[in-house]
Structures are given as C-alpha cells and as structure tokens.
C-alpha positions in Angstrom: 19.3 40.1 21.9 22.0 41.7 19.8 24.5 41.3 22.6 23.6 37.6 23.1 23.9 37.0 19.3 27.4 38.5 19.2 28.6 36.5 22.3 27.0 33.3 21.1 28.5 33.6 17.7 32.0 34.3 19.1 31.7 31.4 21.5 30.7 29.0 18.7 33.6 30.1 16.5 36.1 29.6 19.3 34.7 26.3 20.5 36.7 23.2 20.4 35.9 20.4 17.9 32.3 19.6 18.2 31.3 16.9 20.6 27.8 15.5 20.9 25.9 14.2 23.9 23.7 11.1 24.1 21.3 12.9 26.4 18.2 14.6 24.9 15.7 17.0 26.4 12.1 16.1 26.8 10.0 18.2 24.5 6.2 18.2 24.6 5.8 15.0 26.5 6.4 14.0 30.1 9.0 11.4 31.0 7.7 7.9 30.2 7.0 5.4 32.9 6.4 2.2 30.9 8.7 0.2 28.7 6.4 0.8 25.7 6.5 4.6 26.4 10.3 4.4 26.7 10.5 2.7 23.3 8.3 5.4 21.8 10.5 8.2 23.2 13.7 6.6 22.1 12.2 6.2 18.6 11.2 9.9 18.4 14.6 11.1 19.8 16.8 9.2 17.3 19.0 11.4 15.1 17.8 11.9 11.5 20.3 11.1 8.7 19.8 12.0 5.0 23.1 11.7 3.2 21.4 12.1 -0.2 20.6 15.7 0.8 24.0 16.6 2.0 25.7 19.5 0.3 27.7 18.4 -2.7 25.5 15.4 -3.5 22.3 17.1 -4.4 21.1 18.8 -7.6 20.0 22.4 -7.9 16.6 21.3 -8.8 16.2 19.2 -5.6 13.9 20.4 -2.8 15.4 23.3 -0.8 14.3 24.2 2.6 14.7 27.9 2.9 13.8 28.7 6.5 12.9 27.3 9.9 11.0 29.0 12.7 12.5 27.3 15.8 10.7 29.1 18.6 10.1 30.2 21.1 6.9 28.4 22.1 4.1 30.9 23.1 6.0 33.8 21.5 3.9 34.8 18.5 4.9 31.9 16.1 1.2 31.3 15.2 0.8 35.0 14.4 3.9 34.8 12.2 2.7 31.6 10.5 -0.7 33.1 9.6 0.8 36.2 8.1 3.5 34.3 6.1 0.6 32.2 4.6 -0.5 35.4 2.8 2.7 35.7 0.8 2.3 33.7 -2.5 6.1 33.3 -2.7 6.3 31.4 0.6 5.3 27.8 0.8 4.3 26.6 4.3 3.0 23.1 5.2 -0.5 22.7 3.8 -2.2 20.7 6.6 -0.9 22.2 9.8 1.5 24.7 11.3 3.9 22.4 13.2 5.3 19.5 11.2 7.7 18.2 13.9 9.7 16.4 11.2 13.1 16.9 12.7 12.2 15.6 16.1 9.2 13.2 15.8 8.6 12.3 12.2 11.9 12.1 10.4 11.6 8.2 10.2 8.8 8.8 7.7 11.5 9.9 5.3 12.4 13.1 3.4 9.7 12.4 0.7 7.0 12.6 3.4 8.5 15.9 4.5 8.5 17.3 1.0 4.9 16.3 0.6 3.9 18.6 3.4 4.7 21.5 1.1 3.4 22.6 -2.3 6.6 21.5 -3.9 7.3 21.5 -7.6 10.5 21.7 -9.5 8.9 24.2 -11.8 8.3 26.7 -9.1 10.8 28.8 -7.0 8.8 29.1 -3.8 10.5 29.7 -0.4 9.7 26.5 1.5 9.8 26.6 5.2 8.0 25.8 8.4 7.6 26.9 12.0 7.8 24.3 14.8 8.7 26.1 18.1 10.1 22.9 19.6 13.0 22.8 17.2 15.0 25.2 19.3 15.7 22.4 21.8 16.7 19.8 19.2 19.9 17.8 20.0 23.0 19.2 18.5 23.5 16.1 16.3 20.1 16.9 14.7 21.0 20.5 14.1 24.3 19.4 12.5 22.4 17.1 10.1 20.0 20.0 9.2 23.0 22.1 8.4 24.5 19.4 6.2 21.3 19.0 4.3 20.5 22.8 4.0 23.6 24.8 4.7 22.0 28.1 3.4 18.9 27.7 5.7 17.6 30.8 7.4 16.7 30.4 11.1 14.1 32.6 12.9 13.7 32.8 16.7 11.3 35.0 18.6 12.4 35.6 22.2 9.8 36.3 24.9 10.2 37.3 28.5 11.0 34.0 30.2 8.4 34.3 33.0 5.6 35.4 30.6 6.5 32.6 28.2 6.5 29.8 30.8 3.2 31.0 32.3 1.5 31.1 29.0 2.8 27.6 28.2 1.5 26.3 31.5 -1.9 27.8 31.0 -2.1 26.1 27.5 -1.0 22.9 29.1 -3.6 23.1 31.8 -6.3 23.8 29.2 -5.3 20.8 27.1 -5.0 18.6 30.3 -8.7 19.2 31.0 -9.3 17.8 27.5 -7.7 14.5 28.6 -4.1 15.1 27.5 -1.3 14.2 29.9 0.7 17.0 31.5 3.5 17.9 29.1 1.5 17.2 26.0 -0.1 19.9 23.7 -2.8 19.4 21.1 -2.3 22.5 19.0 -0.9 22.2 15.5 0.9 18.8 15.8 1.4 16.9 12.5 -0.2 13.6 12.6 -2.8 14.7 15.1 -6.0 12.9 14.4 -8.0 15.9 15.7 -9.7 13.8 18.4 -9.3 16.7 20.9 -10.5 19.2 18.3 -13.6 17.1 17.7 -14.2 16.8 21.4 -14.2 20.5 21.8 -16.6 21.1 19.0 -19.1 18.4 20.2 -19.2 19.7 23.8 -22.3 21.6 25.0 -22.0 25.3 26.0 -22.4 24.4 29.6 -19.7 21.7 29.4 -17.4 24.1 27.7 -17.9 26.7 30.5 -17.2 24.0 33.1 -14.0 23.0 31.3 -13.0 26.6 31.2 -13.4 26.9 34.9 -11.4 23.7 35.5 -8.6 25.0 33.3 -8.5 28.4 35.0 -5.2 29.1 36.9 -7.2 29.7 40.1 -8.3 26.0 39.9 -4.8 24.9 40.8 -2.6 25.6 43.9 0.7 27.4 43.5 2.5 24.1 44.2 1.1 22.7 40.9 2.7 25.5 38.8 6.0 25.3 40.8 6.1 21.6 40.1 5.4 22.1 36.4 8.1 24.8 36.1 10.6 22.3 37.4 9.6 19.8 34.7 12.1 19.4 31.9 9.5 20.5 29.3 9.3 24.1 30.7 12.8 24.3 32.2 14.5 23.4 29.0 12.5 25.7 26.7 13.2 28.7 29.0 17.0 28.2 28.5 17.4 30.2 25.4 21.2 30.6 25.7 21.9 27.0 26.0 19.9 25.8 23.0 20.5 28.8 20.7 24.2 28.3 21.2 23.9 24.9 19.5 22.3 26.5 16.4 25.1 29.1 16.3 27.7 26.3 16.2 26.3 25.0 12.9 24.9 28.1 11.2 26.6 31.5 10.6 25.4 34.4 12.7 23.9 36.1 9.6 21.6 33.1 9.0 19.9 33.4 12.4 17.3 36.2 13.0 16.5 36.9 16.6 13.4 38.9 17.3 11.9 40.5 20.4 8.3 39.4 21.1 7.4 42.9 22.4 8.0 44.3 18.9 5.1 42.2 17.6 2.8 44.4 19.7 4.6 47.7 19.1 5.6 47.4 15.5 4.2 44.2 13.8 4.8 45.5 10.3 8.5 46.0 11.0 8.8 42.5 12.5 7.2 40.9 9.4 9.4 42.9 7.1 12.5 41.7 8.9 11.3 38.1 8.6 10.5 38.1 4.9 13.7 40.0 4.1 15.7 37.4 6.2 14.0 34.6 4.3 15.0 36.2 1.0 11.7 37.5 -0.3 12.3 40.9 -2.0 10.7 43.9 -0.3 
C-alpha cells in the first residue's frame, strides 16, 4: 500500500494537463436495456457542479465536508461507520450510511446534502460520510469535489481483490433473491424506501430459510460467478490502481489514507486511531 501510494502520487504529479473522459463506469446497477433506463443512468452519471462552494467564494462559516470514505466495498466500511458514530465530534449522515450524493443524488442540490448531517454554524463538528462507490467516481466529479472541499481527507480500505469480489457477489446474490436485479444492492442506499427491508421482516422463518438456501453460493454454477466477475460492476471496483490514481491527481498524498483490511482483524484499535487522527480529531 505504501509503495502504491508513493508511485501513484509521483505519477499524478508528473502527469500532463488533466484530460477528462466522457465514459463512466457502471456502479451498483447493470447496464440498462431500455430508453427509460438509459435516461435514468445518464441522469445519475452527470457531473455535479457547485461554483458557490468553490474555494475562494465561500465563507469560513459555510458547511465544510471534512472527510470521505470512498471504499472499498465489502472492506469494513460499515464497521468503520458504526465506530465513528460513537465519536461526538464526528457528524455522519443521520438516516443511512451511504448517501450517494456525488454519484446519484447531486441534482437534489447541496442543501439536500447538508441536511443529511447534523449541521449548525454554531458547532465545529467533523462532517463526513462513507460511500464505498465513490472510489470509481469519474475524474470530473473528483475534480469538482476538490474545488469545493480542497482540504478534504480521503479514506480507503484495501481488501484482497479475490476476497472482496467474492464477498460482493455473495451480497449481490442474496439481494437478488429479494427481487433486486443483478448489479443492484439494497444495503444503506440513500433514498431507499426500505421495501426490501420490510419484505425481509415480514417473511416467515420457513420462507427466510428457503431464501437463504437460494442465495447460497452452491445454488449457482461456476459459470454464474465467472459471468458476474466480468461485469463492469465487479471488474471496475477491483481495479484499485486505476481509480485511486484519479483521486491522487486532485488531492495531495497526505490527504489520502490507505488502510489494509487485514489490520481491522489484527489491530482494530490502531486502524480506528489512524482514521480519527487523519480526519483531524485530537487523540
């Protein structure tokens, strides 16, 4: 991780003037097949733009986003979120873990985003959120985040690529048995109407056991998992180097904290200490 961080930072510093691409990666959803679905995806993948928040135009009393947890998916981000909630100096979204503002909900406006936090000009909380999909944001979006919050601290937990992808596919298979399409996930998504949650709670014990059997890896042939691995959703999220390099182009190396997922098991207290110190909370 430290070697990658050094190489990525050097590559970003030596890069030619930034160019952007019109192509975007699929995140939690499969590729659309209808015109209505295409319209929806284009809507969600548009680039946010908030000039009123750009550095030099904002006041010191304006909302300041202090940190973002950008991934990886299935790499302990829920564990981290639950522990950060225990710190009274840190303000996380009140209703859910994953806000998805910078990829799905930015058209709702910055005021909607601010409302997700316990924000007050009279307090000095460290506002931040953890949405693992952010690591694959288009570079144009990352550039806009940097313009709005140049002092932002970035947190990324790296997990073994095979373990991460397998865990993600098992979660996907579980949610698929609840009626979601392959590539969609129900957990912690802002704006989720909890239909899937209510379905889970209303099911009988026998039905729940049957669904567990259907969502077991042994219920699917190897070809199913190989096909899912080739899908953009899983392929893209396993390419740490490609997507982290985009973040290093727009944020200094000191602002990006890379963590090893295995350390959560071996020394969780140390991991948590590194995170809060990186955010800026005093020891």
